[in-house]
Backbone bond lengths (Angstrom), bond angles and torsions (degrees), N, CA, C in turn:
res aa  C-N    CA-C-N  psi(-1)  N-CA   C-N-CA  omega(-1)  CA-C   N-CA-C  phi
1 M - - - 1.437 - - 1.543 107.86 -
2 N 1.301 115.89 139.15 1.439 122.99 -177.41 1.531 111.00 -67.18
3 K 1.342 117.61 145.57 1.447 121.43 -178.51 1.525 111.62 -63.78
4 T 1.332 117.43 -33.35 1.473 118.67 179.22 1.517 110.74 -67.94
5 I 1.298 118.04 -38.70 1.463 120.88 178.56 1.521 109.83 -65.22
6 K 1.324 117.00 -41.55 1.459 121.06 177.50 1.520 110.78 -60.52
7 M 1.341 116.91 -43.90 1.455 120.91 -179.07 1.533 111.17 -65.36
8 V 1.337 116.38 -41.51 1.466 120.19 178.85 1.519 110.47 -64.09
9 L 1.343 117.04 -42.52 1.466 120.70 177.63 1.527 112.23 -62.96
10 M 1.330 116.31 -40.32 1.461 119.78 179.16 1.526 111.73 -65.78
11 V 1.333 117.22 -44.74 1.460 121.09 179.40 1.528 109.78 -64.98
12 A 1.328 117.71 -43.14 1.453 120.89 179.54 1.540 110.48 -65.64
13 G 1.317 117.36 -40.22 1.466 120.14 178.97 1.506 112.60 -64.16
14 I 1.337 116.97 -42.76 1.460 120.72 178.60 1.525 110.01 -66.50
15 A 1.332 117.13 -41.91 1.471 119.83 179.26 1.527 111.04 -63.78
16 L 1.314 117.42 -41.97 1.480 120.32 178.30 1.526 111.33 -64.57
17 L 1.321 117.25 -40.16 1.462 119.82 177.20 1.522 112.04 -61.96
18 I 1.318 115.59 -46.27 1.487 119.88 -179.21 1.528 110.19 -63.75
19 Y 1.328 116.94 -45.15 1.471 120.12 179.80 1.528 111.48 -64.53
20 G 1.324 117.01 -40.99 1.471 120.23 179.12 1.516 112.10 -64.42
21 I 1.308 117.96 -41.43 1.471 121.28 178.37 1.516 109.73 -67.57
22 Y 1.347 117.76 -39.71 1.465 120.42 178.53 1.514 111.10 -62.46
23 T 1.357 117.77 -44.95 1.459 119.15 -179.42 1.514 112.76 -69.00
24 M 1.321 117.12 -23.52 1.458 120.32 177.24 1.534 110.71 -74.67
25 V 1.320 117.32 -36.78 1.443 122.21 -174.97 1.530 112.02 -84.61
26 A 1.318 117.40 -39.69 1.480 120.72 -176.01 1.528 110.05 -77.37
27 P 1.332 117.65 131.77 1.465 119.81 178.86 1.541 111.06 -71.56
28 E 1.329 116.26 145.58 1.455 121.09 179.64 1.519 112.55 -81.86
29 A 1.303 117.26 -42.12 1.449 121.08 -177.05 1.515 109.61 -138.71
30 A 1.326 115.22 139.81 1.468 119.33 179.12 1.539 108.24 -135.73
31 I 1.324 114.49 137.03 1.489 121.43 177.54 1.505 108.02 -123.91
32 S 1.316 115.32 132.78 1.446 119.95 178.79 1.514 108.60 -128.43
33 V 1.350 115.97 114.42 1.460 122.03 178.62 1.521 107.06 -124.64
34 G 1.312 117.19 101.60 1.450 120.82 -178.00 1.514 110.15 62.59
35 P 1.336 116.59 -129.04 1.466 119.27 179.04 1.519 113.93 -81.44
36 L 1.317 118.29 -4.30 1.453 123.12 -176.74 1.536 110.60 -92.29
37 N 1.310 116.76 122.55 1.481 122.57 177.57 1.506 109.17 -119.52
38 M 1.332 117.31 130.75 1.458 122.78 179.66 1.524 108.61 -127.32
39 E 1.319 116.55 138.47 1.460 122.93 175.32 1.522 109.18 -129.54
40 A 1.323 115.70 140.04 1.460 120.97 178.46 1.516 109.37 -130.71
41 Q 1.304 115.38 142.03 1.455 119.33 175.64 1.519 111.10 -150.79
42 D 1.320 114.75 149.96 1.451 122.19 178.95 1.526 107.31 -119.64
43 N 1.325 118.14 116.11 1.458 122.17 -171.56 1.529 113.54 -98.24
44 T 1.310 119.86 6.95 1.455 119.99 -174.57 1.534 111.74 -64.12
45 N 1.333 117.43 -40.93 1.469 119.22 -179.36 1.510 111.56 -71.08
46 S 1.319 117.78 -31.11 1.468 119.28 -179.60 1.523 111.59 -69.62
47 Y 1.315 117.98 -32.87 1.472 119.87 176.17 1.528 110.53 -65.59
48 I 1.321 117.12 -39.21 1.467 120.97 178.74 1.522 110.12 -66.09
49 T 1.345 117.01 -41.40 1.459 120.99 -179.83 1.523 111.14 -65.41
50 I 1.325 117.03 -42.17 1.464 120.60 178.08 1.533 110.33 -64.75
51 G 1.316 117.19 -40.98 1.475 120.80 177.62 1.514 112.37 -62.48
52 L 1.337 117.41 -41.88 1.458 119.98 177.52 1.522 111.31 -65.02
53 G 1.327 116.96 -37.18 1.461 120.41 176.77 1.509 112.71 -62.87
54 V 1.335 116.03 -42.84 1.457 120.70 178.75 1.529 111.13 -65.40
55 V 1.325 116.52 -41.63 1.471 120.14 178.05 1.521 110.81 -63.38
56 A 1.323 117.38 -42.17 1.469 120.23 178.66 1.529 111.74 -62.31
57 L 1.337 116.68 -40.18 1.458 119.73 178.09 1.528 111.80 -68.23
58 I 1.311 117.81 -38.99 1.472 120.62 178.78 1.531 109.51 -65.56
59 V 1.311 118.18 -42.55 1.471 120.61 179.11 1.523 109.78 -65.44
60 A 1.340 118.13 -37.34 1.446 120.72 179.19 1.517 112.13 -65.18
61 F 1.328 116.88 -40.98 1.461 120.50 -178.53 1.524 112.95 -77.65
62 L 1.322 117.76 -38.46 1.462 119.70 -174.36 1.523 113.84 -103.72
63 G 1.323 119.04 -4.59 1.442 122.12 -174.82 1.529 113.77 -67.26
64 G 1.298 118.57 -33.95 1.456 120.38 -173.76 1.514 114.15 -96.34
65 K 1.304 118.71 0.30 1.463 121.78 -178.88 1.522 110.35 -71.59
66 K 1.321 115.52 133.91 1.472 119.89 177.65 1.523 108.63 -111.71
67 S 1.322 115.27 133.36 1.451 120.34 -179.22 1.499 112.74 -86.41
């Protein structure tokens, strides 16, 4: 595997991991009525993003190995 492809996969994998963790932690919607505060979030897309990041990193590290 070419070194440029490895580097692109590593950068994309790290970016996907960071974005997935950010979307998991940051709330999507917040409502504040007087003393009552409510937050809602849907984490299904963040799990997919984190999974794609991990797969990209695994392919980058193991893709060029020859047996």
